[in-house]
Biotite code that builds the C-alpha atoms (Angstrom):
import biotite.structure as struc

atoms = struc.array([
    struc.Atom([119.984, 143.214, 100.531], chain_id="A", res_id=1, res_name="MET", atom_name="CA", element="C"),
    struc.Atom([119.905, 144.334, 96.903], chain_id="A", res_id=2, res_name="ILE", atom_name="CA", element="C"),
    struc.Atom([117.808, 147.419, 96.115], chain_id="A", res_id=3, res_name="LYS", atom_name="CA", element="C"),
    struc.Atom([115.529, 147.000, 93.121], chain_id="A", res_id=4, res_name="ALA", atom_name="CA", element="C"),
    struc.Atom([115.549, 149.969, 90.754], chain_id="A", res_id=5, res_name="THR", atom_name="CA", element="C"),
    struc.Atom([112.403, 151.844, 89.753], chain_id="A", res_id=6, res_name="ALA", atom_name="CA", element="C"),
    struc.Atom([112.663, 150.192, 86.328], chain_id="A", res_id=7, res_name="TYR", atom_name="CA", element="C"),
    struc.Atom([112.940, 146.703, 87.821], chain_id="A", res_id=8, res_name="GLN", atom_name="CA", element="C"),
    struc.Atom([109.937, 147.314, 90.065], chain_id="A", res_id=9, res_name="LEU", atom_name="CA", element="C"),
    struc.Atom([107.949, 148.583, 87.059], chain_id="A", res_id=10, res_name="ALA", atom_name="CA", element="C"),
    struc.Atom([108.858, 145.353, 85.228], chain_id="A", res_id=11, res_name="CYS", atom_name="CA", element="C"),
    struc.Atom([107.510, 143.163, 88.028], chain_id="A", res_id=12, res_name="GLY", atom_name="CA", element="C"),
    struc.Atom([110.556, 142.533, 90.221], chain_id="A", res_id=13, res_name="ILE", atom_name="CA", element="C"),
    struc.Atom([109.697, 142.258, 93.929], chain_id="A", res_id=14, res_name="VAL", atom_name="CA", element="C"),
    struc.Atom([112.174, 143.316, 96.613], chain_id="A", res_id=15, res_name="GLN", atom_name="CA", element="C"),
    struc.Atom([111.860, 141.113, 99.692], chain_id="A", res_id=16, res_name="ARG", atom_name="CA", element="C"),
    struc.Atom([113.404, 140.735, 103.144], chain_id="A", res_id=17, res_name="ALA", atom_name="CA", element="C"),
    struc.Atom([112.851, 137.361, 104.815], chain_id="A", res_id=18, res_name="GLU", atom_name="CA", element="C"),
    struc.Atom([113.217, 135.965, 108.299], chain_id="A", res_id=19, res_name="THR", atom_name="CA", element="C"),
    struc.Atom([111.694, 132.890, 109.900], chain_id="A", res_id=20, res_name="ALA", atom_name="CA", element="C"),
    struc.Atom([107.950, 133.166, 109.451], chain_id="A", res_id=21, res_name="GLY", atom_name="CA", element="C"),
    struc.Atom([107.926, 136.729, 108.109], chain_id="A", res_id=22, res_name="MET", atom_name="CA", element="C"),
    struc.Atom([108.307, 138.527, 104.768], chain_id="A", res_id=23, res_name="TRP", atom_name="CA", element="C"),
    struc.Atom([108.526, 142.218, 103.999], chain_id="A", res_id=24, res_name="THR", atom_name="CA", element="C"),
    struc.Atom([108.010, 143.044, 100.326], chain_id="A", res_id=25, res_name="THR", atom_name="CA", element="C"),
    struc.Atom([108.249, 146.139, 98.132], chain_id="A", res_id=26, res_name="LEU", atom_name="CA", element="C"),
    struc.Atom([106.617, 146.058, 94.687], chain_id="A", res_id=27, res_name="TRP", atom_name="CA", element="C"),
    struc.Atom([104.904, 148.274, 92.148], chain_id="A", res_id=28, res_name="ARG", atom_name="CA", element="C"),
    struc.Atom([101.475, 147.600, 90.740], chain_id="A", res_id=29, res_name="GLU", atom_name="CA", element="C"),
    struc.Atom([99.205, 149.912, 88.710], chain_id="A", res_id=30, res_name="HIS", atom_name="CA", element="C"),
    struc.Atom([101.532, 152.868, 89.292], chain_id="A", res_id=31, res_name="GLY", atom_name="CA", element="C"),
    struc.Atom([101.515, 152.512, 93.095], chain_id="A", res_id=32, res_name="VAL", atom_name="CA", element="C"),
    struc.Atom([104.335, 151.219, 95.315], chain_id="A", res_id=33, res_name="TYR", atom_name="CA", element="C"),
    struc.Atom([103.285, 148.729, 97.981], chain_id="A", res_id=34, res_name="HIS", atom_name="CA", element="C"),
    struc.Atom([105.178, 147.827, 101.167], chain_id="A", res_id=35, res_name="VAL", atom_name="CA", element="C"),
    struc.Atom([103.825, 144.883, 103.126], chain_id="A", res_id=36, res_name="ARG", atom_name="CA", element="C"),
    struc.Atom([105.019, 142.821, 106.077], chain_id="A", res_id=37, res_name="THR", atom_name="CA", element="C"),
    struc.Atom([103.253, 139.488, 106.433], chain_id="A", res_id=38, res_name="HIS", atom_name="CA", element="C"),
    struc.Atom([103.641, 137.267, 109.502], chain_id="A", res_id=39, res_name="ARG", atom_name="CA", element="C"),
    struc.Atom([102.931, 133.664, 108.650], chain_id="A", res_id=40, res_name="PHE", atom_name="CA", element="C"),
    struc.Atom([101.109, 131.654, 111.274], chain_id="A", res_id=41, res_name="GLY", atom_name="CA", element="C"),
    struc.Atom([99.250, 134.644, 112.703], chain_id="A", res_id=42, res_name="THR", atom_name="CA", element="C"),
    struc.Atom([98.210, 136.075, 109.335], chain_id="A", res_id=43, res_name="GLY", atom_name="CA", element="C"),
    struc.Atom([98.879, 139.607, 110.581], chain_id="A", res_id=44, res_name="ARG", atom_name="CA", element="C"),
    struc.Atom([99.920, 142.205, 108.047], chain_id="A", res_id=45, res_name="GLN", atom_name="CA", element="C"),
    struc.Atom([101.181, 145.746, 107.825], chain_id="A", res_id=46, res_name="VAL", atom_name="CA", element="C"),
    struc.Atom([100.475, 147.181, 104.367], chain_id="A", res_id=47, res_name="TRP", atom_name="CA", element="C"),
    struc.Atom([101.183, 150.711, 103.145], chain_id="A", res_id=48, res_name="GLU", atom_name="CA", element="C"),
    struc.Atom([100.948, 152.240, 99.654], chain_id="A", res_id=49, res_name="THR", atom_name="CA", element="C"),
    struc.Atom([102.849, 155.175, 98.139], chain_id="A", res_id=50, res_name="PHE", atom_name="CA", element="C"),
    struc.Atom([102.689, 157.192, 94.924], chain_id="A", res_id=51, res_name="ARG", atom_name="CA", element="C"),
    struc.Atom([106.487, 157.582, 94.688], chain_id="A", res_id=52, res_name="THR", atom_name="CA", element="C"),
    struc.Atom([109.434, 155.279, 95.321], chain_id="A", res_id=53, res_name="LEU", atom_name="CA", element="C"),
    struc.Atom([111.399, 157.351, 97.839], chain_id="A", res_id=54, res_name="LYS", atom_name="CA", element="C"),
    struc.Atom([108.862, 157.217, 100.710], chain_id="A", res_id=55, res_name="PRO", atom_name="CA", element="C"),
    struc.Atom([108.160, 153.561, 99.852], chain_id="A", res_id=56, res_name="ALA", atom_name="CA", element="C"),
    struc.Atom([111.866, 152.763, 100.346], chain_id="A", res_id=57, res_name="ARG", atom_name="CA", element="C"),
    struc.Atom([111.854, 154.630, 103.679], chain_id="A", res_id=58, res_name="VAL", atom_name="CA", element="C"),
    struc.Atom([108.842, 152.590, 104.835], chain_id="A", res_id=59, res_name="GLU", atom_name="CA", element="C"),
    struc.Atom([110.393, 149.335, 103.580], chain_id="A", res_id=60, res_name="PHE", atom_name="CA", element="C"),
    struc.Atom([113.551, 149.991, 105.620], chain_id="A", res_id=61, res_name="LYS", atom_name="CA", element="C"),
    struc.Atom([111.464, 150.971, 108.670], chain_id="A", res_id=62, res_name="ALA", atom_name="CA", element="C"),
    struc.Atom([109.352, 147.805, 108.495], chain_id="A", res_id=63, res_name="GLN", atom_name="CA", element="C"),
    struc.Atom([112.448, 145.625, 108.064], chain_id="A", res_id=64, res_name="VAL", atom_name="CA", element="C"),
    struc.Atom([114.094, 147.307, 111.043], chain_id="A", res_id=65, res_name="LYS", atom_name="CA", element="C"),
    struc.Atom([110.940, 147.055, 113.198], chain_id="A", res_id=66, res_name="THR", atom_name="CA", element="C"),
    struc.Atom([109.798, 143.536, 112.368], chain_id="A", res_id=67, res_name="TYR", atom_name="CA", element="C"),
    struc.Atom([112.968, 141.664, 111.428], chain_id="A", res_id=68, res_name="HIS", atom_name="CA", element="C"),
    struc.Atom([115.184, 142.377, 114.445], chain_id="A", res_id=69, res_name="THR", atom_name="CA", element="C"),
])
């Protein structure tokens, strides 16, 4: 998985991990970093927001590890 830089995220790039029926995404919008896991079919979501990139990356890795294994 390629890590998007802070600059890329600020320019609209979205970092995503995918498995069958599930996406985990990391993106920046309005100065806030968002980490969301969406399960298709059930519509369930886990969505967290962060003011800085470092804790957002930690949460992204944690959600990928938890939901994509």
